[in-house]
C-alpha positions in Angstrom: 0.2 -0.2 -0.4 2.9 2.3 0.1 2.8 3.3 -3.6 -1.0 3.9 -2.9 -0.3 6.0 -0.4 2.4 8.0 -2.5 -0.1 8.4 -4.9 -2.4 10.2 -2.9 -0.1 12.5 -1.3 1.2 13.6 -4.9 -2.5 14.0 -5.4 -3.6 15.9 -2.8 -0.6 18.3 -2.7 -1.4 18.9 -6.2 -5.0 19.8 -5.4 -4.6 22.1 -2.7 -1.3 23.7 -3.1 -2.8 25.5 -6.2 -5.4 27.0 -4.5 -3.0 30.0 -2.7 -3.2 33.0 -4.9 0.2 32.7 -6.8 3.0 34.6 -5.9 4.7 36.4 -9.2 8.3 35.3 -8.4 7.6 32.1 -6.6 5.0 30.4 -8.2 6.4 27.0 -9.5 3.0 25.3 -10.8 2.2 25.1 -14.2 0.6 28.7 -15.4 -2.7 26.6 -17.0 -3.7 25.6 -13.0 -6.7 27.1 -11.6 -6.1 28.7 -8.4 -9.1 29.6 -5.9 -9.2 32.1 -3.1 -11.1 31.3 0.3 -13.0 35.1 0.2 -14.1 34.8 -3.5 -17.8 34.1 -3.8 -17.5 30.8 -5.8 -15.0 29.6 -3.5 -16.5 25.9 -3.8 -17.3 25.9 -7.1 -13.9 27.2 -8.0 -12.3 24.3 -6.2 -14.4 21.9 -8.2 -12.8 23.1 -11.6 -9.7 23.6 -10.2 -9.5 19.9 -9.0 -10.7 18.8 -12.0 -8.5 20.7 -14.1 -5.4 19.4 -11.9 -6.5 15.8 -12.4 -6.7 16.2 -16.3 -3.3 18.1 -16.6 -1.7 14.9 -14.7 -2.1 12.4 -17.8 1.9 13.6 -17.9 4.2 14.3 -15.2 4.9 17.8 -14.0 8.6 17.4 -12.6 8.4 21.0 -11.4 6.1 19.8 -8.6 7.2 16.5 -8.1 3.9 15.2 -9.6 3.8 11.9 -11.9 1.5 11.1 -14.5 -1.6 9.6 -13.2 -2.6 7.8 -16.5 -1.4 5.0 -15.2 -1.3 3.9 -11.4 0.5 1.2 -9.9 0.0 -0.4 -6.2 2.1 -3.5 -5.1 -0.5 -5.3 -3.6 -3.9 -5.2 -2.3 -5.9 -7.3 0.3 -9.5 -7.8 1.0 -10.9 -10.1 4.0 -13.5 -12.3 3.0 -17.0 -11.7 3.8 -20.8 -13.4 3.5 -20.7 -13.8 -0.5 -17.1 -13.9 -1.0 -15.8 -16.8 1.4 -12.0 -16.4 1.1 -9.4 -13.5 1.8 -8.6 -11.3 -1.5 -4.9 -10.9 -2.3 -4.2 -9.0 -5.3 -0.4 -8.3 -6.7 0.7 -6.2 -9.4 -2.0 -4.1 -9.5 -2.4 -1.4 -12.2 -4.9 1.2 -12.6 -6.2 3.2 -15.1 -9.0 6.1 -15.2 -7.9 8.5 -12.1 -7.1 11.3 -14.9 -10.6 11.4 -16.2 -12.6 12.5 -13.0 -15.5 14.8 -12.6 -15.6 16.4 -9.1 -19.0 16.8 -8.3 -18.7 18.5 -5.0 -15.6 20.3 -3.2 -16.9 22.0 -0.3 -14.4 23.4 2.5 -16.7 24.8 5.6 -14.2 26.6 7.8 -17.3 27.4 10.1 -18.0 24.0 10.9 -14.6 22.7 9.8 -15.5 19.9 7.6 -14.1 19.2 4.0 -16.9 17.3 1.6 -15.9 16.1 -1.8 -17.3 13.8 -4.3 -15.9 12.5 -7.3 -16.9 10.5 -10.5 -14.8 8.1 -12.2 -16.5 7.2 -15.5 -14.5 4.0 -15.8 -11.8 2.6 -13.7 -10.0 -0.5 -14.6 -8.2 -2.7 -12.2 -5.5 -5.4 -13.7 -3.7 -7.8 -11.2 -2.6 -11.0 -10.5 -4.5 -13.2 -8.2 -4.1 -16.6 -6.5 -7.6 -17.5 -5.0 -9.2 -20.6 -3.2 -12.9 -20.5 -1.9 -15.9 -19.7 -2.6 -18.3 -17.1 -4.5 -22.3 -17.0 -4.2 -21.4 -20.4 -2.9 -19.6 -21.8 -5.8 -16.2 -23.2 -5.5 -13.3 -20.5 -6.9 -9.8 -21.5 -7.3 -7.2 -20.5 -9.6 -3.8 -18.4 -10.4 -3.3 -15.7 -13.1 -4.5 -12.7 -14.4 -7.6 -10.5 -14.0 -9.4 -7.5 -14.8 -11.9 -5.5 -13.0 -13.6 -2.6 -14.8 -15.5 -0.1 -12.3 -18.4 1.8 -14.3 -19.4 5.4 -12.9 -17.4 5.0 -9.8 -18.0 7.3 -7.1 -16.1 8.3 -3.9 -17.6 10.4 -1.3 -15.4 11.8 1.4 -16.2 13.5 4.7 -13.3 15.4 6.7 -14.3 16.5 10.2 -11.3 19.1 11.3 -10.1 20.9 14.1 -7.7 23.7 14.3 -5.1 24.1 16.5 -1.6 26.5 16.5 1.8 25.6 15.8 4.9 28.2 15.8 2.4 30.9 15.4 0.7 29.3 12.2 -2.9 27.7 12.3 -3.5 24.4 11.1 -5.7 21.9 10.3 -6.0 18.2 11.8 -8.4 15.4 11.1 -10.6 14.2 13.9 -13.0 12.3 12.1 -13.6 11.1 8.5 -15.8 8.9 6.4 -15.8 7.1 3.2 -19.0 6.2 0.9 -18.3 4.6 -2.4 -20.9 3.4 -5.2 -20.6 2.2 -8.4 -23.2 1.7 -11.6 -21.8 -1.5 -12.9 -18.7 -3.7 -12.1 -17.3 -5.9 -15.1 -15.0 -8.8 -13.9 -13.1 -11.4 -16.0 -10.2 -13.8 -14.5 -8.1 -16.1 -16.7 -6.9 -19.6 -15.8 -9.5 -20.5 -13.5 -10.3 -23.8 -12.5 -6.7 -25.0 -13.7 -7.6 -24.0 -17.0 -11.1 -25.5 -17.5 -12.5 -22.8 -20.2 -16.3 -24.1 -19.9 -15.8 -23.8 -16.0 -14.5 -20.6 -16.2 -16.3 -18.8 -18.7 -19.6 -19.7 -16.8 -17.8 -18.5 -13.5 -17.3 -15.2 -14.8 -20.7 -15.2 -16.3 -22.3 -15.8 -12.8 -19.8 -12.9 -11.0 -20.9 -10.7 -13.6 -24.4 -11.2 -13.3 -24.5 -10.9 -9.7 -21.8 -8.2 -9.3 -24.1 -6.0 -7.0 -24.2 -8.5 -4.0 -20.5 -9.1 -4.2 -19.9 -5.4 -4.5 -21.9 -4.9 -1.3 -20.4 -7.8 0.5 -16.9 -6.2 0.0 -17.5 -2.3 0.0 -17.3 -1.8 3.8 -13.7 -3.2 3.5 -13.0 -1.3 0.6 -14.2 2.0 2.3 -12.2 0.9 5.3 -9.2 0.3 3.6 -9.1 3.3 1.4 -10.5 5.6 3.8 -7.9 5.0 6.3 -5.3 5.4 3.6 -6.6 8.8 2.2 -7.1 9.9 6.2 -3.7 9.1 7.0 -2.0 10.9 3.8 -4.6 13.7 4.1 -4.0 14.3 7.9 0.0 14.2 7.4 -0.3 16.9 4.7 -2.6 19.2 6.7 -0.3 18.9 9.5 2.9 20.3 7.7 0.9 22.9 5.4 -0.6 26.0 7.8 -4.2 27.0 6.4 -3.4 30.6 5.1 -0.8 28.3 2.8 -3.9 26.0 1.5 -6.8 28.5 1.2 -5.5 32.1 1.8 -6.3 34.8 4.3 
């Protein structure tokens, strides 16, 4: 999960660092990045637009600010504990994600009075390529194999709530996260696993058809664990980021 945490830190530094009004002599951010200030009337709408522009720009890296491309994101491993529908621990290796740069921010609210940040993000299509090694049951059916797989999320949605509190350090005001919650949903999941059942093609095709037909029940079963995993990762990284950067540097006076 270290690579995934680094990805989020890169993304957070991108989304927030360019909100401070630029200095004509010290700004190192590309000139086409949109900037927002907390006192402008359309601040939250500006954040939506700025975040979207930022993600779309990351189809190529920006070495000047240490930002890599998000066109392809690689993660070493991902582990999901068993549930009721999926009766075994899911261990994925060598994951490659595509689709993060096509995101649309539907909401990006920063409420200074209530000390809360709320975001909603739509990813039209996110694909996850991976290697797997499974042995257990899904939908009460035996499932075993080792090989390559692809899972595609259609209209994947992430909704985050971060409750904050302010504190002072060295004369500067900072935010820290005291509570967070991630809710995620999707319109459709399409899965395909190669080399199931020791290469038995008929059994493999039937199983892939079954899990695609019943994708919603499988997703409902594993969703709490995904929300826990990704929610904690985002919270840990975002918390560390907020603790290092004063509020005035993030959102202006």
